[in-house]
C-alpha positions as CSV (number, residue, x, y, z in Angstrom):
1,M,17.0,-26.4,11.8
2,D,17.3,-23.5,14.3
3,E,19.4,-20.9,11.7
4,K,17.0,-18.2,10.8
5,S,16.1,-18.3,7.2
6,P,17.5,-15.1,4.9
7,Y,14.2,-15.3,3.3
8,E,12.7,-13.6,6.6
9,F,12.3,-10.1,6.5
10,D,10.5,-7.9,9.4
11,D,7.4,-5.7,8.4
12,L,7.9,-2.8,6.1
13,V,7.4,0.0,8.7
14,S,10.0,-1.4,11.0
15,L,12.7,-1.6,8.0
16,M,11.8,2.0,7.1
17,Q,12.2,3.3,10.3
18,E,15.3,1.5,10.8
19,N,16.8,3.5,7.6
20,F,15.9,6.8,8.4
21,S,16.9,6.0,12.0
22,S,20.5,5.5,10.6
23,I,20.6,8.8,8.3
24,I,19.1,10.9,11.1
25,E,21.6,9.5,13.8
26,K,24.4,9.3,11.5
27,V,24.6,13.2,11.5
28,K,25.6,14.3,15.2
29,G,24.4,17.7,16.5
30,L,22.1,20.2,15.7
31,K,21.0,20.0,11.8
32,I,18.8,20.9,9.5
33,L,16.7,18.1,7.4
34,V,16.1,19.0,3.4
35,L,13.4,17.1,1.5
36,D,11.6,17.1,-1.7
37,N,8.2,16.6,-1.9
38,T,8.5,13.0,-2.8
39,T,10.5,12.3,0.6
40,S,8.4,14.5,2.6
41,K,5.8,12.4,2.0
42,I,8.1,9.3,2.8
43,I,9.6,10.2,6.3
44,S,5.9,11.4,7.3
45,L,4.4,7.8,7.5
46,V,7.0,6.4,9.1
47,L,8.6,8.8,11.4
48,T,7.2,11.4,14.0
49,H,8.1,15.0,14.9
50,S,9.1,14.4,18.3
51,Y,11.5,11.5,16.8
52,L,12.9,14.4,14.9
53,L,13.2,16.7,17.9
54,Q,14.8,14.0,20.1
55,N,17.6,13.6,17.7
56,E,18.2,17.0,17.3
57,V,16.6,17.9,14.0
58,L,16.4,22.1,14.2
59,L,14.0,22.4,10.9
60,T,13.0,20.9,7.9
61,L,13.4,22.6,5.0
62,N,12.3,21.7,1.1
63,I,14.6,21.7,-1.3
64,N,12.3,24.0,-4.1
65,S,13.2,26.8,-1.2
66,L,16.8,26.9,-1.4
67,N,18.0,30.0,-2.3
68,L,14.7,31.5,-2.6
69,D,14.3,35.3,-0.7
70,P,13.1,35.2,2.0
71,G,14.4,31.8,2.9
72,G,11.1,29.9,2.8
73,I,12.0,27.4,6.3
74,S,9.4,25.6,7.3
75,V,9.5,24.4,10.5
76,D,8.4,20.2,10.8
77,D,5.0,20.7,12.5
78,G,3.4,17.5,10.3
79,S,2.5,19.8,7.7
80,D,4.0,21.6,4.2
81,R,3.3,25.0,5.5
82,L,6.5,27.0,4.1
83,I,7.1,30.2,7.0
84,S,8.2,32.9,4.5
85,G,10.6,36.0,5.9
86,S,12.5,33.2,8.0
87,D,16.2,33.8,8.8
88,P,17.9,32.4,5.7
89,N,21.6,32.4,7.4
90,L,22.2,28.8,8.5
91,R,25.9,29.0,8.3
92,H,26.4,27.1,11.9
93,L,24.0,24.3,11.0
94,K,24.7,20.9,9.5
95,S,22.2,19.7,6.7
96,V,21.0,16.1,6.0
97,F,19.5,16.6,2.5
98,V,17.1,13.5,1.7
99,I,15.9,13.4,-1.7
100,E,15.6,11.5,-5.0
101,P,18.4,10.9,-7.3
102,N,16.7,12.8,-10.7
103,V,17.8,15.7,-12.6
104,D,16.2,18.5,-11.1
105,N,17.3,17.8,-7.6
106,V,20.9,17.4,-8.6
107,N,20.6,21.0,-10.6
108,K,19.5,22.6,-7.1
109,L,22.2,20.9,-5.0
110,C,24.9,22.3,-7.4
111,S,23.5,25.4,-7.2
112,E,23.1,25.4,-3.6
113,L,26.8,24.3,-3.5
114,K,28.0,26.7,-5.1
115,C,26.5,29.6,-3.0
116,P,25.9,27.3,0.3
117,T,23.5,28.0,3.3
118,F,25.1,25.6,5.3
119,K,28.2,24.4,7.1
120,S,28.1,20.9,5.8
121,Y,26.1,18.8,3.5
122,H,25.3,15.2,3.8
123,L,23.7,14.0,0.6
124,F,21.3,10.9,1.4
125,F,19.4,9.5,-2.1
126,T,16.8,7.5,-1.9
127,N,18.0,5.1,-5.1
128,K,20.9,4.2,-7.0
129,L,22.9,7.6,-8.1
130,D,24.1,7.8,-11.3
131,E,27.8,7.8,-11.5
132,G,27.4,11.0,-13.9
133,F,25.4,12.7,-11.5
134,L,28.3,11.9,-8.8
135,E,30.7,13.4,-10.9
136,I,28.4,16.6,-11.2
137,L,28.2,17.2,-7.5
138,A,31.9,16.5,-7.1
139,R,32.5,19.3,-9.5
140,A,30.1,21.5,-7.8
141,D,31.1,21.1,-4.5
142,Q,34.2,24.1,-4.8
143,F,34.2,24.5,-1.2
144,N,35.0,20.9,0.1
145,I,31.3,20.8,2.1
146,V,30.1,17.9,1.3
147,N,30.7,15.5,3.7
148,G,29.2,12.3,2.5
149,V,27.1,10.8,-0.7
150,Y,24.7,7.7,0.4
151,E,22.2,5.4,-1.4
152,Y,19.6,4.4,1.0
153,F,17.0,2.4,-0.7
154,I,14.0,4.0,0.8
155,D,12.1,5.1,-2.7
156,I,8.9,3.8,-1.6
157,N,5.6,5.3,0.6
158,I,4.8,2.4,3.6
159,L,1.2,2.3,4.2
160,H,1.1,-0.5,6.6
161,T,3.6,-3.3,7.4
162,N,2.6,-5.7,4.3
163,L,1.6,-2.8,2.0
164,F,3.6,0.3,0.1
165,T,3.0,2.3,-3.3
166,I,5.4,3.6,-5.5
167,N,3.1,6.4,-6.4
168,N,3.8,6.4,-9.8
169,T,1.0,8.3,-11.3
170,P,0.0,7.2,-14.7
171,P,0.2,9.4,-17.8
172,A,-2.8,11.1,-18.7
173,I,-4.4,9.1,-21.8
174,N,-6.7,10.7,-24.2
175,I,-10.4,8.9,-24.3
176,N,-11.9,8.3,-27.8
177,T,-15.4,7.6,-27.4
178,N,-16.1,7.3,-30.9
179,N,-14.0,4.2,-31.4
180,T,-15.4,1.8,-28.8
181,A,-13.0,-0.7,-30.6
182,N,-10.0,1.0,-29.0
183,M,-11.4,4.0,-26.8
184,F,-7.6,4.3,-25.6
185,S,-5.3,6.0,-27.9
186,L,-1.6,6.9,-27.2
187,N,0.5,9.3,-29.1
188,M,4.3,9.7,-29.0
189,A,4.1,12.0,-25.9
190,D,2.2,9.5,-24.0
191,T,4.6,6.7,-25.0
192,D,7.6,8.1,-23.9
193,K,5.8,9.1,-20.4
194,L,5.0,5.4,-20.2
195,D,8.4,4.6,-20.9
196,I,9.7,7.2,-17.8
197,R,7.2,5.6,-15.8
198,M,8.1,1.9,-16.3
199,M,11.8,2.9,-15.3
200,K,10.6,4.4,-12.4
201,C,8.4,1.2,-11.7
202,V,12.1,-1.0,-12.1
203,N,14.1,1.3,-9.9
204,S,11.4,1.3,-7.2
205,L,11.0,-2.3,-6.9
206,F,14.5,-2.6,-6.8
207,S,14.7,-0.3,-3.9
208,V,12.3,-2.1,-2.1
209,C,14.1,-5.4,-2.7
210,C,17.4,-3.9,-1.3
211,L,15.4,-2.7,1.5
212,L,14.1,-6.2,2.2
213,N,17.6,-7.8,1.6
214,Q,16.1,-9.8,-0.9
215,I,17.3,-11.2,-4.7
216,P,13.9,-12.5,-5.7
217,T,13.5,-14.7,-8.5
218,I,11.1,-12.8,-10.7
219,V,8.0,-14.5,-11.7
220,Y,5.3,-13.4,-14.5
221,K,2.2,-14.5,-16.8
222,R,3.3,-15.6,-20.3
223,N,2.1,-13.2,-23.0
224,D,1.8,-10.3,-20.6
225,V,4.1,-8.1,-22.7
226,I,4.0,-5.5,-19.8
227,S,4.9,-8.1,-17.3
228,Q,7.7,-9.1,-19.3
229,T,8.6,-6.0,-20.1
230,L,9.1,-4.4,-16.5
231,S,10.3,-8.0,-15.2
232,N,13.1,-8.1,-17.6
233,K,14.4,-4.6,-17.1
234,L,14.3,-5.6,-13.1
235,Q,16.4,-8.3,-13.5
236,M,18.9,-6.9,-15.7
237,L,19.4,-4.0,-13.0
238,F,19.7,-7.2,-10.7
239,N,22.4,-8.7,-13.2
240,N,24.4,-5.8,-13.3
241,N,24.7,-5.3,-9.4
242,N,26.0,-8.7,-9.0
243,L,28.9,-8.1,-6.9
244,N,27.3,-5.9,-4.6
245,L,24.7,-8.9,-4.0
246,Q,27.1,-11.2,-3.3
247,S,26.8,-11.2,0.2
248,I,23.0,-12.3,0.0
249,L,24.0,-14.8,-2.5
250,Q,26.3,-16.4,-0.4
251,Q,23.6,-16.4,2.5
252,Y,21.4,-18.1,-0.1
253,N,23.6,-20.9,-1.3
254,K,24.9,-21.5,3.0
255,Y,21.2,-22.0,3.7
256,N,19.8,-23.9,0.5
257,N,22.7,-26.2,1.3
258,K,21.3,-27.8,4.6
259,L,17.7,-28.1,3.2
260,T,16.6,-31.7,2.4
261,G,13.4,-30.6,0.3
262,V,11.6,-28.4,-2.0
263,E,10.2,-26.5,0.7
264,G,11.4,-23.1,2.1
265,V,13.9,-22.3,-1.0
266,G,13.5,-18.9,-2.2
267,C,12.0,-15.7,-2.3
268,V,9.7,-14.8,-5.4
269,L,8.9,-11.7,-6.6
270,L,5.0,-12.2,-8.7
271,I,4.4,-9.6,-11.0
272,L,0.3,-9.3,-12.1
273,D,-1.0,-6.6,-14.7
274,R,-4.0,-5.1,-13.6
275,K,-6.0,-6.5,-16.6
276,D,-5.5,-10.2,-14.9
277,D,-8.6,-9.5,-13.0
278,L,-11.1,-7.3,-13.9
279,V,-14.0,-8.1,-11.3
280,V,-12.2,-6.9,-7.9
281,P,-11.7,-3.6,-8.4
282,L,-15.6,-3.1,-9.5
283,M,-16.6,-5.1,-6.5
284,N,-18.2,-3.6,-3.2
285,Q,-15.8,-3.9,-0.3
286,W,-16.6,-5.1,3.3
287,T,-13.4,-5.3,5.2
288,Y,-12.3,-2.3,7.4
289,R,-9.4,-0.1,5.7
290,A,-10.7,-1.5,1.8
291,M,-14.3,0.0,2.9
292,I,-12.7,3.4,4.0
293,H,-10.9,3.8,1.1
294,E,-13.6,2.9,-1.1
295,L,-16.2,5.0,0.3
296,I,-14.7,7.8,1.8
297,G,-11.3,7.9,0.7
298,I,-7.4,7.6,2.0
299,N,-4.8,9.6,1.5
300,N,-1.5,8.8,3.1
301,N,-3.0,7.0,5.8
302,K,-5.3,10.2,6.6
303,V,-9.0,10.3,6.1
304,V,-11.4,13.4,6.2
305,V,-15.0,12.7,7.5
306,D,-17.1,15.7,8.2
307,D,-14.3,18.5,7.6
308,S,-12.1,16.8,10.6
309,E,-8.6,14.8,9.5
310,F,-7.8,11.4,10.9
311,V,-4.4,9.3,10.9
312,L,-5.1,5.7,10.8
313,N,-2.2,4.3,12.8
314,D,-3.8,3.6,15.8
315,Q,-4.3,-0.1,17.8
316,F,-7.8,-0.3,17.2
317,F,-7.8,0.4,13.4
318,N,-4.4,-2.1,13.0
319,S,-5.8,-5.4,14.6
320,H,-9.3,-4.6,12.3
321,I,-7.8,-4.0,8.9
322,F,-8.8,-7.2,7.1
323,H,-12.3,-7.7,10.3
324,E,-15.8,-7.4,8.3
325,F,-17.4,-4.2,8.8
326,I,-20.2,-5.7,11.0
327,H,-17.5,-7.5,13.0
328,V,-15.6,-3.8,13.7
329,E,-19.1,-2.6,14.6
330,E,-19.2,-5.2,17.6
331,D,-15.7,-4.8,18.4
332,L,-16.1,-1.2,19.1
333,N,-18.9,-1.2,21.1
334,T,-17.3,-3.7,23.3
335,L,-14.4,-0.9,23.2
336,I,-16.8,1.7,24.7
337,S,-18.5,-0.3,27.1
338,H,-15.1,-1.4,28.6
339,N,-14.0,2.5,28.7
340,K,-17.2,3.4,30.5
341,L,-16.6,0.7,33.0
342,N,-12.6,2.0,33.7
343,T,-13.7,5.9,33.5
344,I,-15.8,5.0,36.2
345,N,-13.7,3.2,38.3
346,T,-11.0,6.0,38.1
347,V,-13.8,8.3,39.1
348,N,-14.8,6.2,42.6
349,T,-10.6,5.8,43.0
350,V,-10.1,9.6,42.9
351,N,-13.3,10.3,45.3
352,T,-12.4,7.6,47.6
353,S,-8.5,9.1,47.8
354,I,-10.2,12.7,48.4
355,N,-12.3,11.8,51.1
356,V,-9.9,9.8,53.0
357,G,-7.3,12.5,52.4
358,G,-9.6,14.9,53.8
359,N,-10.3,13.3,56.5
360,T,-6.8,11.7,57.6
361,M,-4.4,14.6,57.2
362,N,-0.6,13.7,57.7
363,T,-1.3,10.7,57.5
364,I,-0.4,7.7,54.8
365,N,-3.8,7.2,53.5
366,K,-5.2,3.9,52.8
367,V,-8.2,2.2,51.4
368,D,-8.4,-1.7,52.2
369,G,-4.9,-2.1,52.5
370,V,-4.4,-0.1,49.2
371,N,-2.0,3.4,49.2
372,T,-4.5,5.9,48.2
373,T,-1.8,7.9,47.0
374,S,-0.3,5.4,45.0
375,M,-3.6,4.9,43.7
376,V,-4.0,8.7,42.5
377,E,-0.5,8.7,41.1
378,N,-1.7,5.5,39.0
379,V,-4.3,7.4,37.7
380,L,-2.7,10.7,36.4
381,E,0.1,8.5,35.0
382,N,-2.6,5.9,32.8
383,L,-4.3,9.7,32.0
384,P,-2.6,10.4,28.6
385,E,-3.3,6.4,27.5
386,K,-6.9,7.3,28.7
387,N,-7.4,10.2,26.4
388,R,-5.5,8.8,23.6
389,M,-8.3,6.2,23.9
390,I,-11.4,8.1,24.2
391,N,-9.9,10.2,20.9
392,D,-9.5,6.7,18.7
393,V,-12.6,5.2,19.9
394,M,-14.5,8.8,19.0
395,K,-12.4,8.7,15.3
396,H,-13.8,5.5,14.7
397,V,-17.4,6.0,15.7
398,K,-17.3,8.9,13.3
399,I,-15.7,6.9,10.2
400,L,-18.1,3.8,11.3
401,H,-21.2,6.1,11.3
402,E,-20.0,7.7,7.9
403,L,-19.8,4.6,6.1
404,S,-22.9,3.4,7.5
405,K,-24.5,6.1,5.9
406,I,-23.1,5.6,2.7
407,I,-24.1,2.2,2.7
408,Q,-27.8,2.9,3.5
409,K,-27.4,5.2,0.7
410,N,-26.8,3.6,-2.1
411,K,-28.3,0.3,-0.6
412,L,-25.1,-1.6,-1.1
413,L,-25.8,-4.5,1.5
414,D,-28.7,-5.3,-1.2
415,S,-26.2,-4.8,-4.6
416,G,-23.3,-6.4,-2.4
417,L,-25.2,-9.7,-2.5
418,L,-26.0,-9.4,-5.9
419,E,-22.3,-9.1,-7.1
420,Q,-21.0,-11.9,-5.1
421,D,-23.5,-14.2,-7.0
422,I,-22.7,-12.6,-10.3
423,A,-19.0,-12.6,-9.7
424,T,-18.9,-16.7,-8.5
425,N,-21.6,-17.5,-11.4
426,R,-23.1,-19.7,-8.6
427,R,-27.1,-18.8,-10.3
428,N,-28.4,-17.0,-13.2
429,T,-28.3,-13.8,-12.3
430,L,-29.7,-11.8,-15.7
431,N,-33.2,-10.8,-14.5
432,D,-31.6,-9.8,-11.3
433,V,-29.3,-7.3,-13.0
434,I,-31.9,-6.2,-15.5
435,E,-34.1,-5.7,-12.2
436,Y,-31.5,-3.3,-10.6
437,I,-30.3,-1.3,-13.3
438,T,-34.2,-0.6,-14.4
439,D,-34.4,0.5,-10.7
440,K,-34.7,4.3,-10.4
441,N,-34.1,4.2,-6.8
442,N,-30.4,2.8,-7.1
443,S,-27.4,5.2,-7.8
444,Y,-25.8,5.4,-11.1
445,Y,-22.9,4.3,-10.2
446,E,-24.2,0.9,-8.6
447,K,-26.1,0.4,-12.0
448,V,-22.4,1.0,-13.9
449,R,-20.9,-1.4,-11.6
450,I,-23.6,-4.3,-11.7
451,A,-23.6,-4.1,-15.2
452,L,-20.1,-3.9,-16.0
453,L,-19.5,-7.2,-13.8
454,F,-22.2,-8.9,-15.3
455,V,-20.7,-8.5,-18.6
456,L,-17.0,-9.2,-17.7
457,T,-18.5,-12.8,-15.9
458,C,-21.0,-13.3,-18.8
459,N,-20.2,-15.8,-22.0
460,E,-23.3,-15.1,-23.7
461,S,-23.5,-12.5,-26.0
462,V,-27.3,-12.9,-26.1
463,K,-27.5,-11.8,-22.2
464,I,-25.0,-8.9,-22.9
465,K,-27.4,-7.6,-26.0
466,K,-30.2,-7.9,-23.3
467,V,-28.2,-5.7,-20.9
468,K,-27.3,-3.2,-23.4
469,D,-31.1,-2.9,-24.4
470,Y,-32.2,-2.2,-21.1
471,L,-29.3,0.2,-20.8
472,I,-30.5,2.2,-23.9
473,M,-34.0,2.1,-22.4
474,G,-33.1,3.6,-19.2
475,K,-32.0,6.8,-21.4
476,M,-27.8,5.5,-20.0
477,N,-26.7,5.2,-23.4
478,E,-23.3,6.5,-22.6
479,L,-22.8,3.3,-20.6
480,V,-23.4,1.3,-23.7
481,A,-19.6,1.9,-25.1
482,L,-18.5,1.4,-21.6
483,V,-20.1,-2.3,-21.6
484,D,-19.0,-2.4,-25.3
485,R,-15.3,-1.7,-24.1
486,A,-15.5,-4.3,-21.0
487,S,-16.7,-7.1,-23.6
488,D,-14.1,-6.8,-26.2
489,L,-11.6,-6.8,-23.1
490,I,-13.2,-10.1,-22.2
491,K,-13.8,-11.2,-25.4
492,G,-9.4,-10.9,-26.0
493,K,-8.6,-12.1,-22.7
494,R,-10.4,-15.4,-23.4
495,R,-9.1,-15.9,-26.8
496,M,-5.5,-15.4,-25.2
497,N,-6.2,-17.8,-22.6
498,K,-7.7,-20.4,-25.0
499,E,-4.7,-22.6,-25.9
500,E,-3.9,-22.0,-22.3
501,F,-6.3,-23.9,-20.3
502,T,-5.3,-26.6,-18.5
503,L,-6.3,-28.8,-15.3
504,S,-4.9,-26.1,-12.6
505,T,-7.4,-23.2,-14.6
506,L,-10.3,-25.7,-14.3
507,K,-9.4,-25.6,-10.3
508,D,-9.0,-22.2,-10.0
509,K,-12.4,-21.9,-11.4
510,I,-13.6,-23.8,-8.5
511,T,-11.7,-22.0,-6.0
512,K,-13.4,-19.1,-7.0
513,V,-16.0,-19.5,-4.2
514,S,-14.3,-19.1,-0.8
515,L,-14.3,-21.5,1.7
516,D,-12.6,-20.1,4.7
517,T,-15.2,-17.4,5.4
518,Q,-19.1,-17.9,6.3
519,S,-19.7,-14.1,5.2
520,P,-22.2,-14.0,2.2
521,Y,-20.1,-10.8,0.9
522,L,-17.2,-12.4,1.0
523,Q,-17.5,-15.5,-0.8
524,F,-15.4,-14.6,-4.5
525,K,-12.1,-14.9,-4.2
526,S,-9.8,-13.0,-6.8
527,N,-7.1,-14.2,-9.3
528,L,-4.2,-13.2,-6.9
529,Y,-5.6,-15.5,-4.3
530,T,-5.6,-18.4,-6.1
531,T,-2.4,-17.6,-8.1
532,T,-0.6,-17.3,-4.9
533,Y,-1.7,-20.3,-3.3
534,N,-0.9,-22.2,-6.1
535,L,2.5,-20.4,-6.0
536,I,3.3,-21.2,-2.2
537,R,2.4,-25.1,-3.3
538,G,4.5,-25.4,-5.6
539,K,1.7,-26.2,-8.2
540,L,2.0,-23.0,-10.4
541,D,0.9,-23.8,-14.3
542,T,4.2,-23.8,-15.9
543,E,2.4,-23.2,-19.1
544,M,0.8,-20.2,-17.9
545,Y,4.0,-18.8,-15.9
546,T,7.4,-18.1,-16.2
547,M,10.7,-17.2,-14.5
548,V,12.8,-14.5,-16.2
549,P,16.7,-16.0,-16.4
550,S,18.9,-15.1,-14.1
551,A,22.8,-14.4,-14.0
552,Y,22.8,-16.6,-11.1
553,D,21.5,-20.0,-9.6
554,L,19.0,-18.9,-6.7
555,G,18.1,-22.4,-6.1
556,Y,14.3,-21.8,-6.7
557,T,11.9,-23.3,-9.3
558,L,8.4,-23.4,-10.1
559,K,8.0,-26.6,-8.4
560,H,9.5,-25.2,-5.2
561,K,7.8,-24.0,-2.3
562,P,9.0,-20.6,-1.6
563,A,10.3,-19.3,1.5
564,S,8.9,-15.8,0.9
565,V,6.6,-14.0,-1.7
566,T,6.4,-10.5,-2.8
567,H,3.6,-9.5,-5.0
568,Y,3.9,-6.1,-7.5
569,N,0.3,-5.3,-9.2
570,N,1.3,-3.3,-12.1
571,Y,-0.7,0.0,-12.8
572,T,-3.2,-0.2,-10.0
573,N,-3.3,-1.8,-6.3
574,Y,-6.9,-2.6,-4.8
575,L,-7.1,-2.9,-1.3
576,T,-9.0,-5.7,-1.7
577,I,-5.9,-7.5,-2.7
578,S,-3.6,-6.1,0.3
579,M,-5.8,-8.8,2.6
580,T,-4.9,-12.0,0.1
581,N,-1.5,-12.8,2.1
582,T,-3.5,-12.3,5.5
583,N,-6.1,-15.3,4.2
584,I,-3.5,-17.7,2.6
585,N,-1.7,-17.7,5.6
586,K,-4.6,-18.5,7.4
587,S,-5.6,-21.5,4.8
588,N,-2.1,-22.3,4.4
589,K,-1.6,-25.5,6.7
590,S,2.5,-26.3,5.7
591,N,5.4,-25.6,7.6
592,N,6.2,-23.1,4.6
593,M,5.4,-19.7,6.1
594,V,4.5,-17.0,3.2
595,D,5.7,-13.5,4.2
596,G,3.7,-11.4,1.3
597,I,4.3,-7.6,0.4
598,D,1.6,-6.5,-1.6
599,L,3.1,-3.6,-4.2
600,G,1.6,-1.4,-6.4
601,N,1.3,2.3,-7.7
602,N,-1.2,4.8,-6.4
603,I,-4.2,3.1,-4.8
604,Y,-7.5,3.9,-6.6
605,S,-10.9,3.6,-5.9
606,W,-13.2,2.4,-9.1
607,R,-15.5,5.7,-8.4
608,S,-12.5,7.8,-9.6
609,N,-10.9,5.9,-11.9
610,L,-12.8,4.0,-13.9
611,W,-11.0,4.4,-17.3
612,R,-7.9,2.6,-15.2
613,I,-9.8,-0.6,-14.9
614,L,-10.7,-1.0,-18.3
């Protein structure tokens, strides 16, 4: 079948750039771009300052600075710095507002429309705008200066071609260390915050589905209350917008009618909870991007090393995101050698051209039949690209050096092998764990991690008690409550899944050890890997997973092989899981191509957010 599948979609970066380009280019002439705190972060990840200038965006302004003395206009230099004292009189310019459709922004817009700063207003909201808000804005537009109101579903932060975050920060939760059975207590205020956060997740997931131009079949794990609630609310949103999605449904039906088997049918949104896999967030990372995030820290694709900030969007980084640390070092050394050779050749070319040019004035200079003038021109044309490559190489040299220092300081090579043995249950690791947590040379955080990994993967209470005894002997009494919490969580999880044990769960346990990598540091496979692998083969256990009933027939069941898969990991998204789809695509030998997008909220490292892991 030559017809393109409607389930295929472009990468997230391209889709987001297309949407922002549509917004910017829709308004012709010089204009002011007005953003809020959220959209300023969103646009900075996909568009450059030069692109905005080329499309006649004169300035950027934060909506929070409107109607304030003395203006608070900011120049779009890639930072959030406000320049006070700028001329607020911009009545001759058009304005383009790209903001979230929330109460605060609508109130600020109403105030602005009653005392306008600009010649005209073009309003672009990043998600569905409530009809009540639209009516309020219409009443506030007393001067008829609003030239258009649009909905663009771009309420997400794009971090890479297949990774984005909602940036929906969890509410602060009180920790009650006196009650190990219930360390986290929620009051009514916390519950309200969770409800608001839930709706933010729902709206953002709806936004990404619209961005991908997909109507997914929502799949979640049975007995998971949070995932079920989120799935039902999201499906209700799709059902209520059925008429607006008719064109997508027609494309699906036309394509599905031409299929002869069960392959390539449907787009699946798989919603998982963070507690489905408590082991993965605690493990060391050994692929490049995940290591940088875990050991140094990445914030909106930016990393700080030795007080220098680097943006991780270069070609070398993008091509080595899922490469193991040692392979990145090897490839960087090769690149350095290649650049040295090119530099030598360039210098020789320039020197030869100068020498020849000095001896043969007023003639066409040639060396071995080659025009030396054109050689110099080529060198000069390629000079900016060479400088960029040199800067990229220096950036990654500093990052790799910093990673190496942290690895050596914390002895991560040793603990990395031990954690793989613990997670895969290849051997009895009790004595090794005890030796590790009692070694004074090992860091405190590494001891915490190893102890928790052992407790989460051990079924024997006697061994767990022995680990706790050694923690107390080592004067690490504060860790005992954390170990008890982990033990209670895993016991509850086992009780919940006791009646759900099937042949497929046994196979999942077997496939925890990777068969597609020789690296001793990447042997363990996450629950997300095994779940997705079964999903794309049409063998997902129907006793453990279920689909949300839909108002329309998408032609998909759990026995079908989906054409595309989208993941949403509730609460946290560790960069470990973002390479899951890459590994599955490599091991998937069928014609079923998986376009997987790893979704999640804020991306956390386990050290700074241990309470969120447990």
